[in-house]
C-alpha positions in Angstrom: -19.3 -5.8 -1.4 -19.3 -4.7 2.2 -16.3 -2.5 1.9 -17.9 -0.6 -1.0 -21.1 0.0 1.1 -19.0 1.3 4.0 -17.1 3.6 1.7 -20.4 5.0 0.3 -21.7 5.6 3.8 -18.5 7.4 4.7 -18.6 9.5 1.6 -22.3 10.2 2.0 -21.6 11.8 5.4 -19.1 14.3 4.0 -19.8 17.7 2.4 -18.9 16.5 -1.0 -20.2 13.8 -3.3 -18.1 11.5 -5.5 -21.0 10.3 -7.7 -20.1 12.8 -10.4 -16.5 13.9 -10.1 -16.9 16.5 -12.8 -19.4 18.5 -10.8 -17.6 18.9 -7.5 -17.7 22.5 -6.3 -14.6 24.6 -6.4 -14.3 24.9 -2.6 -14.3 21.2 -2.2 -11.8 20.6 -4.9 -9.5 23.3 -3.4 -9.8 21.7 0.0 -9.1 18.2 -1.4 -6.1 19.5 -3.3 -4.7 21.3 -0.2 -5.0 18.2 1.9 -3.6 15.8 -0.6 -0.6 18.0 -1.6 0.3 19.1 1.9 -0.3 15.9 4.0 3.2 14.8 4.9 2.4 11.1 5.1 -0.2 10.7 2.4 0.1 12.5 -0.9 -2.1 11.2 -3.7 -1.7 13.5 -6.7 -4.4 16.0 -6.1 -8.2 15.6 -6.0 -8.3 13.2 -9.0 -5.8 10.9 -7.4 -7.9 10.7 -4.2 -11.0 10.0 -6.2 -9.2 7.2 -8.1 -8.0 5.9 -4.8 -11.5 5.6 -3.5 -13.0 4.3 -6.7 -10.4 1.5 -6.8 -12.4 0.0 -3.9 -15.5 -0.4 -6.0 -15.2 -4.0 -7.2 -18.0 -3.5 -9.7 -16.6 -0.5 -11.6 -13.1 -1.8 -11.4 -13.7 -5.5 -11.7 -12.0 -5.7 -15.1 -9.1 -3.6 -13.8 -8.5 -5.9 -10.9 -9.2 -9.2 -12.7 -6.5 -8.4 -15.3 -4.0 -7.9 -12.5 -4.9 -10.6 -10.0 -3.9 -13.2 -12.6 -0.4 -12.0 -12.1 -0.6 -12.3 -8.3 -2.9 -15.3 -8.1 -5.2 -13.9 -5.3 -8.8 -12.7 -5.2 -9.9 -9.2 -6.1 -10.7 -8.5 -2.4 -7.2 -9.5 -1.3 -5.5 -7.5 -4.1 -7.6 -4.4 -3.1 -6.5 -4.8 0.6 -2.9 -5.1 -0.5 -3.0 -2.1 -2.8 -4.6 0.1 -0.2 -2.0 -0.9 2.3 1.0 -0.3 0.0 -0.3 3.1 -1.2 -0.9 4.2 2.4 2.5 2.8 3.5 4.6 4.3 0.7 2.9 7.6 0.2 2.7 9.3 -3.2 5.0 11.8 -4.7 4.2 13.0 -8.2 7.6 14.5 -8.9 11.0 12.8 -8.7 12.9 13.5 -5.5 15.9 12.3 -3.5 15.0 10.2 -0.5 17.0 10.6 2.8 19.4 7.9 1.6 20.1 10.0 -1.6 18.2 7.7 -4.0 16.0 9.2 -6.7 12.4 8.2 -6.1 9.0 8.9 -7.5 5.3 7.7 -7.1 4.8 5.1 -4.4 8.5 4.7 -3.5 9.6 3.6 -7.0 13.4 3.7 -7.5 13.7 1.8 -10.8 14.5 2.9 -14.3 11.3 4.9 -14.8 12.3 7.5 -12.2 15.2 8.6 -14.4 12.8 9.7 -17.1 10.8 11.9 -14.7 14.0 13.2 -13.1 15.4 14.5 -16.4 12.1 15.9 -17.7 10.8 17.3 -14.4 7.3 16.0 -15.3 4.7 14.8 -12.9 3.7 11.2 -12.9 0.0 10.4 -13.2 -1.9 8.3 -10.7 -2.6 5.3 -13.0 1.0 5.1 -14.1 2.2 5.3 -10.5 -0.2 2.5 -9.5 1.1 0.3 -12.3 4.7 1.0 -11.2 3.8 0.0 -7.6 2.3 -3.3 -8.9 5.3 -3.9 -11.1 7.7 -3.4 -8.2 5.7 -5.7 -6.0 5.5 -8.3 -8.7 9.3 -8.3 -9.2 9.6 -9.1 -5.5 7.0 -11.8 -5.8 9.0 -13.5 -8.6 12.0 -13.6 -6.2 9.8 -15.1 -3.5 8.4 -17.8 -5.8 11.9 -19.0 -6.5 13.0 -18.9 -2.9 9.8 -20.3 -1.3 8.1 -22.4 -4.0 6.1 -24.5 -1.5 4.0 -21.5 -0.3 0.7 -20.7 -2.0 0.1 -17.5 -3.9 -1.3 -15.5 -1.0 1.5 -16.5 1.4 4.1 -15.6 -1.3 2.5 -12.2 -1.7 2.8 -11.6 2.0 6.5 -12.4 1.9 6.8 -10.2 -1.2 5.4 -7.3 0.8 8.0 -7.8 3.4 10.6 -8.1 0.7 9.4 -4.9 -0.9 10.3 -3.2 2.4 13.5 -4.9 3.6 14.6 -6.9 0.5 13.9 -10.6 -0.2 17.6 -11.4 0.0 17.6 -10.4 3.7 15.3 -13.4 4.5 18.3 -15.7 4.8 18.8 -19.4 5.5 19.3 -20.2 9.1 16.8 -17.7 10.4 13.7 -18.9 12.1 11.5 -17.0 9.7 13.2 -18.8 6.7 12.6 -22.2 8.4 9.0 -21.4 9.1 8.3 -20.3 5.5 9.8 -23.6 4.2 7.8 -25.8 6.5 5.1 -28.0 4.9 3.0 -27.9 8.1 1.3 -24.7 9.3 3.0 -22.6 12.0 1.2 -21.0 14.8 0.2 -17.4 14.1 1.8 -16.1 17.3 5.1 -17.7 16.4 5.0 -16.2 12.9 4.1 -12.8 14.2 7.0 -12.9 16.6 9.4 -13.5 13.8 7.8 -10.9 11.5 8.0 -8.4 14.4 11.8 -8.7 14.3 11.7 -6.7 11.0 10.0 -3.7 12.7 12.9 -2.0 14.3 15.5 0.5 13.1 18.7 2.1 14.4 18.4 5.6 15.7 21.1 8.3 15.5 22.8 6.8 18.6 23.0 3.4 16.9 20.5 1.9 19.2 17.8 -0.4 17.7 14.3 0.9 18.5 10.8 -0.2 17.7 9.0 1.6 14.9 5.2 1.9 15.2 4.8 2.2 11.4 7.0 -0.8 10.6 5.2 -2.9 13.3 1.9 -2.0 11.7 3.3 -3.0 8.3 4.5 -6.3 9.6 1.2 -7.0 11.3 -0.6 -6.6 8.0 1.8 -9.0 6.2 1.5 -11.8 8.8 -2.3 -11.4 8.7 -2.2 -11.7 4.9 0.1 -14.7 5.2 -2.4 -16.5 7.6 -5.5 -15.3 5.6 -7.0 -13.3 8.4 -9.3 -11.5 6.0 -11.3 -9.7 8.6 -8.2 -8.0 9.9 -7.2 -7.1 6.3 -10.6 -5.5 5.6 -10.5 -3.7 9.0 -7.1 -2.3 8.1 -8.4 -1.0 4.7 -11.4 0.5 6.2 -9.3 2.3 8.9 -7.1 3.7 6.2 -10.0 5.1 4.2 -11.7 6.5 7.3 -8.5 8.2 8.4 -8.1 9.8 5.0 -11.7 10.8 4.9 -11.5 12.5 8.3 -8.5 14.5 7.3 -10.3 15.5 4.1 -13.4 16.5 6.1 -11.3 18.7 8.4 -9.8 20.5 5.4 -13.2 21.0 3.8 -14.6 22.4 7.1 -11.8 24.8 7.6 -12.0 26.1 4.0 
């Protein structure tokens, strides 16, 4: 797997080795923990969470893990890996229940379902594996809605729409909109036209009530439309950039320790 080789090259260039996680030196573990708990946009439950995040990309060691799950989503292991990397990066991880700006109790990778109440009451931290399961459950629930609404789409296209629905709500993709019409067509739609419609979901209202473009939302919408049109090279590039970015931040933390 090319992605695995790239990850090994990246890791090999750092001051730490992930080959035997139990023998990482204390300075490295401390630096990793500092980075992962203080990074505002990407918190992955300490050093073990980061190691699990990277190891998830190894299709050999995690083949059984992925195969058991891609039966639910109906896509290849490679596509599922790309999707999970993107969602983890996009949502960010919080190991303790907290109230989001909208006042909703949240935990893990943006989970707001029933599970969050348990952690809210107990004050316990959620583990990385459980958080990853919740993320997939949340995505799958959106996928089921999409399957009912857009049954003509294949599994990968439905997953792309589910990712959009995970962010904005599947019910928001209403009849009468161009995107709804495009998704219900039996013939393929030009990538540029789809991208234009997807881009409409990348704005938000600022404090003045003016609708402005969000760089993060535009990035998310670009990933989804690439997934919809099976542009695998772009999906892999996105995953590699996420990993490289995390690794660079980790290296800086290690160097400054």
